[in-house]
C-alpha positions in Angstrom: -27.9 5.2 -30.2 -24.8 2.4 -30.8 -21.9 4.2 -28.9 -18.2 3.4 -29.0 -16.2 0.8 -27.5 -12.3 0.2 -26.9 -11.1 -2.7 -29.6 -12.3 -6.0 -27.4 -10.3 -8.2 -29.1 -7.1 -5.9 -28.5 -4.1 -7.8 -27.7 -3.9 -5.7 -24.2 -7.4 -4.1 -22.5 -6.7 -1.7 -19.1 -9.8 -0.9 -17.2 -8.8 2.1 -14.4 -11.7 3.3 -12.6 -12.1 6.2 -9.5 -14.2 7.5 -7.3 -14.0 11.0 -6.7 -15.9 13.4 -4.6 -16.6 15.8 -7.3 -19.5 17.2 -9.6 -19.9 15.6 -13.3 -19.7 19.0 -14.4 -15.9 19.2 -13.0 -14.7 15.7 -13.8 -16.1 16.4 -17.0 -14.6 19.9 -17.8 -10.7 18.5 -16.6 -11.3 15.5 -18.7 -11.8 17.5 -21.4 -9.7 20.1 -21.3 -7.5 18.1 -23.3 -4.2 21.0 -23.6 -4.2 20.5 -20.0 -3.5 17.0 -19.2 0.6 17.9 -18.5 -0.4 19.8 -15.6 -2.4 16.7 -13.5 -1.1 14.0 -15.6 2.6 13.5 -14.8 2.9 11.7 -17.5 1.5 13.4 -20.5 4.6 16.1 -21.6 2.6 17.7 -24.7 -0.9 17.9 -25.8 -1.9 20.1 -29.0 -5.4 19.8 -30.0 -6.7 21.2 -33.3 -10.2 22.4 -33.3 -13.2 21.9 -30.3 -13.9 18.9 -28.6 -15.5 17.1 -31.4 -15.9 13.9 -33.5 -13.0 13.5 -35.7 -11.0 16.9 -34.5 -7.3 15.3 -33.7 -4.9 15.7 -30.5 -1.5 15.0 -30.5 0.2 14.0 -27.1 3.1 12.7 -25.9 3.2 10.4 -23.1 6.0 7.9 -21.8 8.1 9.2 -25.1 5.5 7.8 -27.4 4.6 10.7 -30.1 0.5 9.7 -30.9 -1.8 11.5 -32.7 -5.5 10.8 -31.3 -8.9 11.6 -33.2 -11.9 11.7 -31.3 -15.1 9.4 -32.2 -17.4 9.9 -29.8 -18.5 12.6 -27.2 -21.4 12.7 -25.4 -21.6 15.8 -22.7 -21.1 15.3 -19.3 -21.5 11.6 -20.1 -18.7 10.0 -21.8 -15.4 11.0 -24.4 -13.6 7.8 -26.9 -10.9 8.6 -28.6 -8.1 6.8 -30.4 -4.3 7.1 -31.5 -1.7 5.7 -33.2 2.2 6.4 -32.7 5.0 4.6 -33.7 4.2 1.5 -31.5 1.3 2.3 -30.4 -2.6 2.0 -31.3 -5.4 1.8 -29.6 -8.2 3.6 -28.1 -9.5 4.6 -25.1 -12.8 5.0 -23.2 -13.8 8.1 -20.4 -17.2 7.7 -18.9 -18.8 9.5 -16.1 -21.1 8.2 -13.4 -22.6 10.0 -10.8 -23.3 8.4 -7.3 -25.3 9.7 -4.3 -22.7 11.0 -1.7 -21.4 8.7 0.6 -22.6 9.8 4.5 -18.9 10.5 5.6 -19.9 8.9 9.4 -20.4 5.5 8.0 -17.1 4.7 7.8 -15.7 6.3 11.1 
């Protein structure tokens, strides 16, 4: 199965990564509860999703003063979600992937 990727020919590509101690289920639930993004992402002031988290559905959001209309391009539950959007000065695609790692031994880091 081919997966949707970011635009590798784009002028700007940003890659961010974070490791947290949470289950994939928790991270997936928080990341895909799109209308709640403003509660934990301070730069997002408004989000409205039209329908469910499904390919082809659209959500409208505002971040850093940009109004963006994003379309969901791919959903692989508990693994990845990809959306792309346009605004007055913006066109891009975002991808979130979840990876599970074995729990760390906290004693190993003291």
